[in-house]
SEFIZA-3560 file (N, C-alpha, C; in Angstrom, 3 decimals):
REM SEFIZA-3560
<numar><xx>-84.020</xx><yy>-26.665</yy><zz>101.523</zz><atom>N</atom></numar>
<numar><xx>-84.480</xx><yy>-26.302</yy><zz>100.205</zz><atom>CA</atom></numar>
<numar><xx>-83.964</xx><yy>-24.920</yy><zz>99.803</zz><atom>C</atom></numar>
<numar><xx>-83.923</xx><yy>-23.986</yy><zz>100.734</zz><atom>N</atom></numar>
<numar><xx>-83.464</xx><yy>-22.642</yy><zz>100.436</zz><atom>CA</atom></numar>
<numar><xx>-81.987</xx><yy>-22.645</yy><zz>100.040</zz><atom>C</atom></numar>
<numar><xx>-81.170</xx><yy>-23.447</yy><zz>100.706</zz><atom>N</atom></numar>
<numar><xx>-79.748</xx><yy>-23.547</yy><zz>100.394</zz><atom>CA</atom></numar>
<numar><xx>-79.552</xx><yy>-24.107</yy><zz>99.000</zz><atom>C</atom></numar>
<numar><xx>-80.345</xx><yy>-25.072</yy><zz>98.631</zz><atom>N</atom></numar>
<numar><xx>-80.241</xx><yy>-25.686</yy><zz>97.303</zz><atom>CA</atom></numar>
<numar><xx>-80.565</xx><yy>-24.656</yy><zz>96.214</zz><atom>C</atom></numar>
<numar><xx>-81.564</xx><yy>-23.833</yy><zz>96.432</zz><atom>N</atom></numar>
<numar><xx>-81.943</xx><yy>-22.806</yy><zz>95.471</zz><atom>CA</atom></numar>
<numar><xx>-80.834</xx><yy>-21.762</yy><zz>95.329</zz><atom>C</atom></numar>
<numar><xx>-80.263</xx><yy>-21.331</yy><zz>96.444</zz><atom>N</atom></numar>
<numar><xx>-79.166</xx><yy>-20.372</yy><zz>96.400</zz><atom>CA</atom></numar>
<numar><xx>-77.959</xx><yy>-20.940</yy><zz>95.666</zz><atom>C</atom></numar>
<numar><xx>-77.662</xx><yy>-22.196</yy><zz>95.920</zz><atom>N</atom></numar>
<numar><xx>-76.534</xx><yy>-22.858</yy><zz>95.267</zz><atom>CA</atom></numar>
<numar><xx>-76.777</xx><yy>-22.955</yy><zz>93.763</zz><atom>C</atom></numar>
<numar><xx>-77.994</xx><yy>-23.315</yy><zz>93.360</zz><atom>N</atom></numar>
<numar><xx>-78.328</xx><yy>-23.420</yy><zz>91.939</zz><atom>CA</atom></numar>
<numar><xx>-78.226</xx><yy>-22.060</yy><zz>91.259</zz><atom>C</atom></numar>
<numar><xx>-78.694</xx><yy>-21.010</yy><zz>91.928</zz><atom>N</atom></numar>
<numar><xx>-78.598</xx><yy>-19.659</yy><zz>91.356</zz><atom>CA</atom></numar>
<numar><xx>-77.146</xx><yy>-19.216</yy><zz>91.216</zz><atom>C</atom></numar>
<numar><xx>-76.310</xx><yy>-19.548</yy><zz>92.198</zz><atom>N</atom></numar>
<numar><xx>-74.893</xx><yy>-19.191</yy><zz>92.132</zz><atom>CA</atom></numar>
<numar><xx>-74.206</xx><yy>-19.900</yy><zz>90.974</zz><atom>C</atom></numar>
<numar><xx>-74.496</xx><yy>-21.183</yy><zz>90.790</zz><atom>N</atom></numar>
<numar><xx>-73.903</xx><yy>-21.935</yy><zz>89.680</zz><atom>CA</atom></numar>
<numar><xx>-74.357</xx><yy>-21.375</yy><zz>88.329</zz><atom>C</atom></numar>
<numar><xx>-75.611</xx><yy>-20.998</yy><zz>88.240</zz><atom>N</atom></numar>
<numar><xx>-76.133</xx><yy>-20.417</yy><zz>87.000</zz><atom>CA</atom></numar>
<numar><xx>-75.425</xx><yy>-19.101</yy><zz>86.688</zz><atom>C</atom></numar>
<numar><xx>-75.222</xx><yy>-18.273</yy><zz>87.694</zz><atom>N</atom></numar>
<numar><xx>-74.542</xx><yy>-16.995</yy><zz>87.495</zz><atom>CA</atom></numar>
<numar><xx>-73.098</xx><yy>-17.200</yy><zz>87.048</zz><atom>C</atom></numar>
<numar><xx>-72.417</xx><yy>-18.159</yy><zz>87.653</zz><atom>N</atom></numar>
<numar><xx>-71.030</xx><yy>-18.448</yy><zz>87.275</zz><atom>CA</atom></numar>
<numar><xx>-70.958</xx><yy>-18.951</yy><zz>85.840</zz><atom>C</atom></numar>
<numar><xx>-71.864</xx><yy>-19.838</yy><zz>85.471</zz><atom>N</atom></numar>
<numar><xx>-71.884</xx><yy>-20.390</yy><zz>84.112</zz><atom>CA</atom></numar>
<numar><xx>-72.177</xx><yy>-19.296</yy><zz>83.085</zz><atom>C</atom></numar>
<numar><xx>-73.106</xx><yy>-18.409</yy><zz>83.395</zz><atom>N</atom></numar>
<numar><xx>-73.440</xx><yy>-17.316</yy><zz>82.483</zz><atom>CA</atom></numar>
<numar><xx>-72.260</xx><yy>-16.374</yy><zz>82.308</zz><atom>C</atom></numar>
<numar><xx>-71.588</xx><yy>-16.045</yy><zz>83.390</zz><atom>N</atom></numar>
<numar><xx>-70.427</xx><yy>-15.165</yy><zz>83.319</zz><atom>CA</atom></numar>
<numar><xx>-69.320</xx><yy>-15.784</yy><zz>82.472</zz><atom>C</atom></numar>
<numar><xx>-69.069</xx><yy>-17.069</yy><zz>82.681</zz><atom>N</atom></numar>
<numar><xx>-68.024</xx><yy>-17.761</yy><zz>81.914</zz><atom>CA</atom></numar>
<numar><xx>-68.380</xx><yy>-17.818</yy><zz>80.433</zz><atom>C</atom></numar>
<numar><xx>-69.646</xx><yy>-18.054</yy><zz>80.113</zz><atom>N</atom></numar>
<numar><xx>-70.033</xx><yy>-18.137</yy><zz>78.708</zz><atom>CA</atom></numar>
<numar><xx>-69.953</xx><yy>-16.776</yy><zz>78.028</zz><atom>C</atom></numar>
<numar><xx>-70.285</xx><yy>-15.684</yy><zz>78.735</zz><atom>N</atom></numar>
<numar><xx>-70.173</xx><yy>-14.350</yy><zz>78.149</zz><atom>CA</atom></numar>
<numar><xx>-68.723</xx><yy>-13.983</yy><zz>77.889</zz><atom>C</atom></numar>
<numar><xx>-67.845</xx><yy>-14.338</yy><zz>78.814</zz><atom>N</atom></numar>
<numar><xx>-66.421</xx><yy>-14.060</yy><zz>78.622</zz><atom>CA</atom></numar>
<numar><xx>-65.876</xx><yy>-14.860</yy><zz>77.446</zz><atom>C</atom></numar>
<numar><xx>-66.272</xx><yy>-16.127</yy><zz>77.328</zz><atom>N</atom></numar>
<numar><xx>-65.840</xx><yy>-16.964</yy><zz>76.208</zz><atom>CA</atom></numar>
<numar><xx>-66.366</xx><yy>-16.406</yy><zz>74.896</zz><atom>C</atom></numar>
<numar><xx>-67.619</xx><yy>-15.969</yy><zz>74.884</zz><atom>N</atom></numar>
<numar><xx>-68.212</xx><yy>-15.392</yy><zz>73.684</zz><atom>CA</atom></numar>
<numar><xx>-67.457</xx><yy>-14.136</yy><zz>73.271</zz><atom>C</atom></numar>
<numar><xx>-67.100</xx><yy>-13.300</yy><zz>74.221</zz><atom>N</atom></numar>
<numar><xx>-66.379</xx><yy>-12.067</yy><zz>73.912</zz><atom>CA</atom></numar>
<numar><xx>-64.995</xx><yy>-12.362</yy><zz>73.362</zz><atom>C</atom></numar>
<numar><xx>-64.319</xx><yy>-13.384</yy><zz>73.889</zz><atom>N</atom></numar>
<numar><xx>-62.982</xx><yy>-13.719</yy><zz>73.407</zz><atom>CA</atom></numar>
<numar><xx>-63.038</xx><yy>-14.359</yy><zz>72.029</zz><atom>C</atom></numar>
<numar><xx>-64.143</xx><yy>-15.044</yy><zz>71.713</zz><atom>N</atom></numar>
<numar><xx>-64.244</xx><yy>-15.684</yy><zz>70.410</zz><atom>CA</atom></numar>
<numar><xx>-64.686</xx><yy>-14.701</yy><zz>69.331</zz><atom>C</atom></numar>
<numar><xx>-65.315</xx><yy>-13.592</yy><zz>69.724</zz><atom>N</atom></numar>
<numar><xx>-65.758</xx><yy>-12.587</yy><zz>68.765</zz><atom>CA</atom></numar>
<numar><xx>-64.552</xx><yy>-11.819</yy><zz>68.234</zz><atom>C</atom></numar>
<numar><xx>-64.670</xx><yy>-11.344</yy><zz>67.016</zz><atom>N</atom></numar>
<numar><xx>-63.582</xx><yy>-10.577</yy><zz>66.423</zz><atom>CA</atom></numar>
<numar><xx>-63.520</xx><yy>-9.196</yy><zz>67.063</zz><atom>C</atom></numar>
<numar><xx>-62.337</xx><yy>-8.760</yy><zz>67.357</zz><atom>N</atom></numar>
<numar><xx>-62.144</xx><yy>-7.465</yy><zz>68.011</zz><atom>CA</atom></numar>
<numar><xx>-62.263</xx><yy>-6.338</yy><zz>66.994</zz><atom>C</atom></numar>
<numar><xx>-62.850</xx><yy>-5.240</yy><zz>67.430</zz><atom>N</atom></numar>
<numar><xx>-62.937</xx><yy>-4.034</yy><zz>66.617</zz><atom>CA</atom></numar>
<numar><xx>-61.661</xx><yy>-3.233</yy><zz>66.834</zz><atom>C</atom></numar>
<numar><xx>-60.943</xx><yy>-2.866</yy><zz>65.762</zz><atom>N</atom></numar>
<numar><xx>-59.727</xx><yy>-2.078</yy><zz>65.943</zz><atom>CA</atom></numar>
<numar><xx>-60.060</xx><yy>-0.651</yy><zz>66.382</zz><atom>C</atom></numar>
<numar><xx>-59.290</xx><yy>-0.130</yy><zz>67.332</zz><atom>N</atom></numar>
<numar><xx>-59.480</xx><yy>1.233</yy><zz>67.813</zz><atom>CA</atom></numar>
<numar><xx>-58.858</xx><yy>2.215</yy><zz>66.831</zz><atom>C</atom></numar>
<numar><xx>-59.562</xx><yy>3.326</yy><zz>66.613</zz><atom>N</atom></numar>
<numar><xx>-59.051</xx><yy>4.418</yy><zz>65.786</zz><atom>CA</atom></numar>
<numar><xx>-59.010</xx><yy>5.672</yy><zz>66.642</zz><atom>C</atom></numar>
<numar><xx>-57.965</xx><yy>6.469</yy><zz>66.499</zz><atom>N</atom></numar>
<numar><xx>-57.798</xx><yy>7.686</yy><zz>67.283</zz><atom>CA</atom></numar>
<numar><xx>-59.041</xx><yy>8.559</yy><zz>67.174</zz><atom>C</atom></numar>
<numar><xx>-59.536</xx><yy>9.016</yy><zz>68.317</zz><atom>N</atom></numar>
<numar><xx>-60.708</xx><yy>9.876</yy><zz>68.347</zz><atom>CA</atom></numar>
<numar><xx>-62.029</xx><yy>9.135</yy><zz>68.359</zz><atom>C</atom></numar>
<numar><xx>-61.979</xx><yy>7.818</yy><zz>68.305</zz><atom>N</atom></numar>
<numar><xx>-63.205</xx><yy>7.010</yy><zz>68.296</zz><atom>CA</atom></numar>
<numar><xx>-63.949</xx><yy>7.168</yy><zz>69.621</zz><atom>C</atom></numar>
<numar><xx>-65.260</xx><yy>7.385</yy><zz>69.558</zz><atom>N</atom></numar>
<numar><xx>-66.068</xx><yy>7.464</yy><zz>70.773</zz><atom>CA</atom></numar>
<numar><xx>-66.295</xx><yy>6.058</yy><zz>71.309</zz><atom>C</atom></numar>
<numar><xx>-65.965</xx><yy>5.867</yy><zz>72.570</zz><atom>N</atom></numar>
<numar><xx>-66.113</xx><yy>4.557</yy><zz>73.195</zz><atom>CA</atom></numar>
<numar><xx>-67.219</xx><yy>4.594</yy><zz>74.239</zz><atom>C</atom></numar>
<numar><xx>-67.997</xx><yy>3.529</yy><zz>74.304</zz><atom>N</atom></numar>
<numar><xx>-69.079</xx><yy>3.390</yy><zz>75.272</zz><atom>CA</atom></numar>
<numar><xx>-68.708</xx><yy>2.227</yy><zz>76.192</zz><atom>C</atom></numar>
<numar><xx>-67.899</xx><yy>2.503</yy><zz>77.214</zz><atom>N</atom></numar>
<numar><xx>-67.412</xx><yy>1.466</yy><zz>78.115</zz><atom>CA</atom></numar>
<numar><xx>-68.046</xx><yy>1.668</yy><zz>79.482</zz><atom>C</atom></numar>
<numar><xx>-68.889</xx><yy>0.714</yy><zz>79.881</zz><atom>N</atom></numar>
<numar><xx>-69.510</xx><yy>0.774</yy><zz>81.201</zz><atom>CA</atom></numar>
<numar><xx>-68.679</xx><yy>0.004</yy><zz>82.221</zz><atom>C</atom></numar>
<numar><xx>-68.107</xx><yy>-1.147</yy><zz>81.794</zz><atom>N</atom></numar>
<numar><xx>-67.306</xx><yy>-1.963</yy><zz>82.706</zz><atom>CA</atom></numar>
<numar><xx>-66.303</xx><yy>-2.788</yy><zz>81.915</zz><atom>C</atom></numar>
<numar><xx>-65.035</xx><yy>-2.722</yy><zz>82.316</zz><atom>N</atom></numar>
<numar><xx>-63.997</xx><yy>-3.519</yy><zz>81.675</zz><atom>CA</atom></numar>
<numar><xx>-64.034</xx><yy>-4.929</yy><zz>82.262</zz><atom>C</atom></numar>
<numar><xx>-64.083</xx><yy>-5.932</yy><zz>81.387</zz><atom>N</atom></numar>
<numar><xx>-64.097</xx><yy>-7.332</yy><zz>81.814</zz><atom>CA</atom></numar>
<numar><xx>-62.675</xx><yy>-7.869</yy><zz>81.876</zz><atom>C</atom></numar>
<numar><xx>-61.895</xx><yy>-7.634</yy><zz>80.819</zz><atom>N</atom></numar>
<numar><xx>-60.511</xx><yy>-8.109</yy><zz>80.821</zz><atom>CA</atom></numar>
<numar><xx>-59.684</xx><yy>-7.317</yy><zz>79.815</zz><atom>C</atom></numar>
<numar><xx>-58.370</xx><yy>-7.315</yy><zz>80.062</zz><atom>N</atom></numar>
<numar><xx>-57.406</xx><yy>-6.732</yy><zz>79.133</zz><atom>CA</atom></numar>
<numar><xx>-56.330</xx><yy>-7.774</yy><zz>78.912</zz><atom>C</atom></numar>
<numar><xx>-56.126</xx><yy>-8.144</yy><zz>77.653</zz><atom>N</atom></numar>
<numar><xx>-55.132</xx><yy>-9.155</yy><zz>77.297</zz><atom>CA</atom></numar>
<numar><xx>-54.019</xx><yy>-8.499</yy><zz>76.489</zz><atom>C</atom></numar>
<numar><xx>-52.794</xx><yy>-8.573</yy><zz>77.020</zz><atom>N</atom></numar>
<numar><xx>-51.621</xx><yy>-8.006</yy><zz>76.350</zz><atom>CA</atom></numar>
<numar><xx>-50.638</xx><yy>-9.144</yy><zz>76.105</zz><atom>C</atom></numar>
<numar><xx>-50.234</xx><yy>-9.381</yy><zz>74.859</zz><atom>N</atom></numar>
<numar><xx>-49.288</xx><yy>-10.456</yy><zz>74.587</zz><atom>CA</atom></numar>
<numar><xx>-47.923</xx><yy>-10.177</yy><zz>75.216</zz><atom>C</atom></numar>
<numar><xx>-47.275</xx><yy>-11.228</yy><zz>75.686</zz><atom>N</atom></numar>
<numar><xx>-45.923</xx><yy>-11.103</yy><zz>76.254</zz><atom>CA</atom></numar>
<numar><xx>-44.916</xx><yy>-10.968</yy><zz>75.131</zz><atom>C</atom></numar>
<numar><xx>-43.918</xx><yy>-10.146</yy><zz>75.360</zz><atom>N</atom></numar>
<numar><xx>-42.850</xx><yy>-9.969</yy><zz>74.394</zz><atom>CA</atom></numar>
<numar><xx>-41.560</xx><yy>-9.695</yy><zz>75.148</zz><atom>C</atom></numar>
<numar><xx>-40.496</xx><yy>-10.354</yy><zz>74.744</zz><atom>N</atom></numar>
<numar><xx>-39.199</xx><yy>-10.153</yy><zz>75.387</zz><atom>CA</atom></numar>
<numar><xx>-38.500</xx><yy>-8.912</yy><zz>74.859</zz><atom>C</atom></numar>
<numar><xx>-38.974</xx><yy>-8.370</yy><zz>73.734</zz><atom>N</atom></numar>
<numar><xx>-38.366</xx><yy>-7.195</yy><zz>73.127</zz><atom>CA</atom></numar>
<numar><xx>-39.257</xx><yy>-5.977</yy><zz>73.325</zz><atom>C</atom></numar>
<numar><xx>-38.653</xx><yy>-4.821</yy><zz>73.284</zz><atom>N</atom></numar>
<numar><xx>-39.405</xx><yy>-3.563</yy><zz>73.333</zz><atom>CA</atom></numar>
<numar><xx>-39.967</xx><yy>-3.324</yy><zz>71.933</zz><atom>C</atom></numar>
<numar><xx>-41.263</xx><yy>-3.530</yy><zz>71.792</zz><atom>N</atom></numar>
<numar><xx>-41.912</xx><yy>-3.395</yy><zz>70.493</zz><atom>CA</atom></numar>
<numar><xx>-43.390</xx><yy>-3.067</yy><zz>70.684</zz><atom>C</atom></numar>
<numar><xx>-44.054</xx><yy>-2.706</yy><zz>69.606</zz><atom>N</atom></numar>
<numar><xx>-45.487</xx><yy>-2.441</yy><zz>69.639</zz><atom>CA</atom></numar>
<numar><xx>-46.218</xx><yy>-3.771</yy><zz>69.527</zz><atom>C</atom></numar>
<numar><xx>-47.179</xx><yy>-4.002</yy><zz>70.438</zz><atom>N</atom></numar>
<numar><xx>-47.982</xx><yy>-5.222</yy><zz>70.420</zz><atom>CA</atom></numar>
<numar><xx>-49.461</xx><yy>-4.833</yy><zz>70.330</zz><atom>C</atom></numar>
<numar><xx>-50.281</xx><yy>-5.761</yy><zz>69.885</zz><atom>N</atom></numar>
<numar><xx>-51.718</xx><yy>-5.528</yy><zz>69.787</zz><atom>CA</atom></numar>
<numar><xx>-52.404</xx><yy>-6.147</yy><zz>71.001</zz><atom>C</atom></numar>
<numar><xx>-52.988</xx><yy>-5.303</yy><zz>71.818</zz><atom>N</atom></numar>
<numar><xx>-53.711</xx><yy>-5.739</yy><zz>73.017</zz><atom>CA</atom></numar>
<numar><xx>-55.202</xx><yy>-5.780</yy><zz>72.712</zz><atom>C</atom></numar>
<numar><xx>-55.945</xx><yy>-6.508</yy><zz>73.552</zz><atom>N</atom></numar>
<numar><xx>-57.396</xx><yy>-6.572</yy><zz>73.407</zz><atom>CA</atom></numar>
<numar><xx>-58.071</xx><yy>-6.278</yy><zz>74.734</zz><atom>C</atom></numar>
<numar><xx>-59.105</xx><yy>-5.460</yy><zz>74.686</zz><atom>N</atom></numar>
<numar><xx>-59.893</xx><yy>-5.156</yy><zz>75.872</zz><atom>CA</atom></numar>
<numar><xx>-61.310</xx><yy>-5.651</yy><zz>75.628</zz><atom>C</atom></numar>
<numar><xx>-61.824</xx><yy>-6.455</yy><zz>76.570</zz><atom>N</atom></numar>
<numar><xx>-63.198</xx><yy>-6.926</yy><zz>76.521</zz><atom>CA</atom></numar>
<numar><xx>-63.973</xx><yy>-6.138</yy><zz>77.562</zz><atom>C</atom></numar>
<numar><xx>-65.118</xx><yy>-5.614</yy><zz>77.171</zz><atom>N</atom></numar>
<numar><xx>-65.876</xx><yy>-4.738</yy><zz>78.059</zz><atom>CA</atom></numar>
<numar><xx>-67.373</xx><yy>-4.842</yy><zz>77.783</zz><atom>C</atom></numar>
<numar><xx>-68.154</xx><yy>-4.311</yy><zz>78.723</zz><atom>N</atom></numar>
<numar><xx>-69.604</xx><yy>-4.173</yy><zz>78.540</zz><atom>CA</atom></numar>
<numar><xx>-69.885</xx><yy>-2.710</yy><zz>78.228</zz><atom>C</atom></numar>
<numar><xx>-70.779</xx><yy>-2.489</yy><zz>77.266</zz><atom>N</atom></numar>
<numar><xx>-71.170</xx><yy>-1.117</yy><zz>76.972</zz><atom>CA</atom></numar>
<numar><xx>-72.360</xx><yy>-0.732</yy><zz>77.843</zz><atom>C</atom></numar>
<numar><xx>-72.894</xx><yy>0.466</yy><zz>77.658</zz><atom>N</atom></numar>
<numar><xx>-73.965</xx><yy>0.952</yy><zz>78.531</zz><atom>CA</atom></numar>
<numar><xx>-75.267</xx><yy>0.185</yy><zz>78.369</zz><atom>C</atom></numar>
<numar><xx>-75.414</xx><yy>-0.573</yy><zz>77.283</zz><atom>N</atom></numar>
<numar><xx>-76.614</xx><yy>-1.392</yy><zz>77.104</zz><atom>CA</atom></numar>
<numar><xx>-76.419</xx><yy>-2.818</yy><zz>77.598</zz><atom>C</atom></numar>
<numar><xx>-75.212</xx><yy>-3.138</yy><zz>78.100</zz><atom>N</atom></numar>
<numar><xx>-74.935</xx><yy>-4.461</yy><zz>78.646</zz><atom>CA</atom></numar>
<numar><xx>-74.336</xx><yy>-5.442</yy><zz>77.665</zz><atom>C</atom></numar>
<numar><xx>-74.148</xx><yy>-5.025</yy><zz>76.412</zz><atom>N</atom></numar>
<numar><xx>-73.553</xx><yy>-5.915</yy><zz>75.421</zz><atom>CA</atom></numar>
<numar><xx>-72.054</xx><yy>-6.038</yy><zz>75.655</zz><atom>C</atom></numar>
<numar><xx>-71.514</xx><yy>-7.231</yy><zz>75.404</zz><atom>N</atom></numar>
<numar><xx>-70.077</xx><yy>-7.479</yy><zz>75.555</zz><atom>CA</atom></numar>
<numar><xx>-69.406</xx><yy>-7.217</yy><zz>74.214</zz><atom>C</atom></numar>
<numar><xx>-68.360</xx><yy>-6.383</yy><zz>74.234</zz><atom>N</atom></numar>
<numar><xx>-67.625</xx><yy>-6.034</yy><zz>73.024</zz><atom>CA</atom></numar>
<numar><xx>-66.130</xx><yy>-6.205</yy><zz>73.265</zz><atom>C</atom></numar>
<numar><xx>-65.381</xx><yy>-6.356</yy><zz>72.177</zz><atom>N</atom></numar>
<numar><xx>-63.930</xx><yy>-6.487</yy><zz>72.257</zz><atom>CA</atom></numar>
<numar><xx>-63.296</xx><yy>-5.452</yy><zz>71.337</zz><atom>C</atom></numar>
<numar><xx>-62.296</xx><yy>-4.769</yy><zz>71.867</zz><atom>N</atom></numar>
<numar><xx>-61.599</xx><yy>-3.711</yy><zz>71.148</zz><atom>CA</atom></numar>
<numar><xx>-60.116</xx><yy>-4.052</yy><zz>71.107</zz><atom>C</atom></numar>
<numar><xx>-59.489</xx><yy>-3.920</yy><zz>69.946</zz><atom>N</atom></numar>
<numar><xx>-58.040</xx><yy>-4.129</yy><zz>69.855</zz><atom>CA</atom></numar>
<numar><xx>-57.359</xx><yy>-2.783</yy><zz>69.699</zz><atom>C</atom></numar>
<numar><xx>-56.185</xx><yy>-2.676</yy><zz>70.280</zz><atom>N</atom></numar>
<numar><xx>-55.414</xx><yy>-1.432</yy><zz>70.204</zz><atom>CA</atom></numar>
<numar><xx>-53.937</xx><yy>-1.760</yy><zz>70.330</zz><atom>C</atom></numar>
<numar><xx>-53.095</xx><yy>-0.835</yy><zz>69.885</zz><atom>N</atom></numar>
<numar><xx>-51.650</xx><yy>-1.046</yy><zz>69.933</zz><atom>CA</atom></numar>
<numar><xx>-51.049</xx><yy>-0.312</yy><zz>71.118</zz><atom>C</atom></numar>
<numar><xx>-50.056</xx><yy>-0.946</yy><zz>71.730</zz><atom>N</atom></numar>
<numar><xx>-49.330</xx><yy>-0.345</yy><zz>72.840</zz><atom>CA</atom></numar>
<numar><xx>-47.925</xx><yy>-0.915</yy><zz>72.860</zz><atom>C</atom></numar>
<numar><xx>-47.042</xx><yy>-0.273</yy><zz>73.632</zz><atom>N</atom></numar>
<numar><xx>-45.681</xx><yy>-0.796</yy><zz>73.789</zz><atom>CA</atom></numar>
<numar><xx>-45.704</xx><yy>-1.998</yy><zz>74.715</zz><atom>C</atom></numar>
<numar><xx>-44.852</xx><yy>-2.960</yy><zz>74.453</zz><atom>N</atom></numar>
<numar><xx>-44.777</xx><yy>-4.147</yy><zz>75.309</zz><atom>CA</atom></numar>
<numar><xx>-44.196</xx><yy>-3.774</yy><zz>76.672</zz><atom>C</atom></numar>
<numar><xx>-44.426</xx><yy>-4.640</yy><zz>77.636</zz><atom>N</atom></numar>
<numar><xx>-43.934</xx><yy>-4.380</yy><zz>78.998</zz><atom>CA</atom></numar>
<numar><xx>-42.403</xx><yy>-4.397</yy><zz>79.053</zz><atom>C</atom></numar>
<numar><xx>-41.743</xx><yy>-5.008</yy><zz>78.069</zz><atom>N</atom></numar>
<numar><xx>-40.279</xx><yy>-5.009</yy><zz>78.049</zz><atom>CA</atom></numar>
<numar><xx>-39.713</xx><yy>-3.601</yy><zz>77.888</zz><atom>C</atom></numar>
<numar><xx>-40.485</xx><yy>-2.687</yy><zz>77.335</zz><atom>N</atom></numar>
<numar><xx>-40.018</xx><yy>-1.305</yy><zz>77.139</zz><atom>CA</atom></numar>
<numar><xx>-39.840</xx><yy>-0.581</yy><zz>78.472</zz><atom>C</atom></numar>
<numar><xx>-40.623</xx><yy>-0.916</yy><zz>79.460</zz><atom>N</atom></numar>
<numar><xx>-40.505</xx><yy>-0.262</yy><zz>80.769</zz><atom>CA</atom></numar>
<numar><xx>-39.294</xx><yy>-0.769</yy><zz>81.536</zz><atom>C</atom></numar>
<numar><xx>-38.777</xx><yy>-1.927</yy><zz>81.168</zz><atom>N</atom></numar>
<numar><xx>-37.638</xx><yy>-2.518</yy><zz>81.863</zz><atom>CA</atom></numar>
<numar><xx>-36.310</xx><yy>-2.025</yy><zz>81.330</zz><atom>C</atom></numar>
<numar><xx>-36.330</xx><yy>-1.435</yy><zz>80.145</zz><atom>N</atom></numar>
<numar><xx>-35.087</xx><yy>-0.936</yy><zz>79.529</zz><atom>CA</atom></numar>
<numar><xx>-34.834</xx><yy>0.497</yy><zz>79.985</zz><atom>C</atom></numar>
<numar><xx>-33.544</xx><yy>0.841</yy><zz>80.108</zz><atom>N</atom></numar>
<numar><xx>-33.199</xx><yy>2.222</yy><zz>80.488</zz><atom>CA</atom></numar>
<numar><xx>-32.729</xx><yy>3.011</yy><zz>79.308</zz><atom>C</atom></numar>
//
């Protein structure tokens, strides 16, 4: 019985984590502005689009703030192709 309870709790935790990540990805990202105060307690994921050219791309960071809410922030950065060019 104890093993069954532990297994059920583990499955519940996995399902909750997956649903929070899905919710964060479906929410609209807040664009970052220079000097903006950020409240980041834990980064969940960073998504950067692939690009074959050296160009500016819009990345998204999903994170938890200090109150535990999941938020998504968009920001611009150079693509990874820029580091490969000399």
